[in-house]
N, C-alpha and C positions, 0 to 999 in steps of 0.2 A: 136675864138686867136688860133694863132697855136703852139704849144709848141714848146721851144729847148732845146737840152741835158743841162740839167748845167743850168735854167731856175729857180727861187728862182719861189715860190710862188709868189709873187710881179707882177710880168714878169721883176725880175732887173735876166741882168748873174751871174750863182753866178762861184766859180774855180769849178775846175775840179781837187781834187785831180786825182794823178797817184798814183798806187799801186807801195808800197815800197819797194828798192830792196832788192837783198837777201845782207848782207857784208860776205864780203869778209873774213878766216880768220885772215890773214898775214896783213888786215889793219884795225882789229878788234885786234887783241894784240894787233901790229905797235898807234896805237892813244891811247889806256888806257895806256900804259905803255909809255906815249911824257904826256899826258895827270895827271899821278899821282907822273913821274921825275918831272913835274913843280906844281904843288900846292900842294908838299913835300917841291922841292926848295925855296915856299913862304912860308907856314910853316913855317920853320927853322931859315928866313931872318925876320920874326915875333918875334920868341923866343927870339932872340936874338936885335931886334930892342926894345923889351916889355920890359926887368929885365929892376931892378932899375937900379938907377947910382952909390946905395951904398955897401956896401959888399955884403951881401946879401938878398935876397928873406928876413925875415924876419922882415928885418928896411925899408920896405916897405914903413909901416904906419911913417917913420921922414918923407916926405915932401910930398906933394897931388901931385907934379906933380909927381913921384914915382906911384906914387899907384892908378891913375887913366892909366898913361902907361900901366900898370902891369893888372889893369881891363881890360880897351879896346885891350893889346893884348892878354889874356887871354880866351871872347868873338872874338873873331877872330880867333885865334889861335881854336877854337870850331868849328864853325864855317867853316874850310877847314879844319876840319880831318870829316868833315857830305858827305865834296864837292869828299874827295877821294873815299868815298860810294859810289857814284852815279854817272853812266857809262851815253852813250852818247845810243840813243836812234832809229838813222837809222843810215844809211850808210852820208849820209852831214852834219851830223855832229860829226862821226871818223873821215871824210875828214878833214873838218876844225878841229880837232886837231891835227891832224897832220901839215899841214899849223901853226901853234899857235906852235908846237911846237917847229920844226925846228926854229921857231925867238926867243922862245921866251926864251926857256930854257938856253939857252948863256947869254943868257943880264940876267934869274936870277943866274947863279950862279957866275958873275961877280960882282953879287948885296949879293950874300951868301960873295963872296973874301971883298970883301972891305970892308964889315960890321964888317968882324972877325980879 
């Protein structure tokens, strides 16, 4: 049996991964900024929506709906805060955040204005 490049031991062709491409500084900065702005804007919308309908946060226990909204908002905001600190790893992820940022940041800002 002849061996082929990229073949697995069981004979099925394997996926050959290319060498990781270096990420330019401009692409890295722009993607990290777009990603951070988008996630922070989602955080702002989540905080605003999860606030209790009553006067203060301390009266959230008055109605179960406010308490559930507050707890879910806290969980989502915690997850978003962790996501802000995780950066993309490869050039393709950086390029993806450029495209997503250009499309989603204006929508997220409209949502912030709409919820306020």
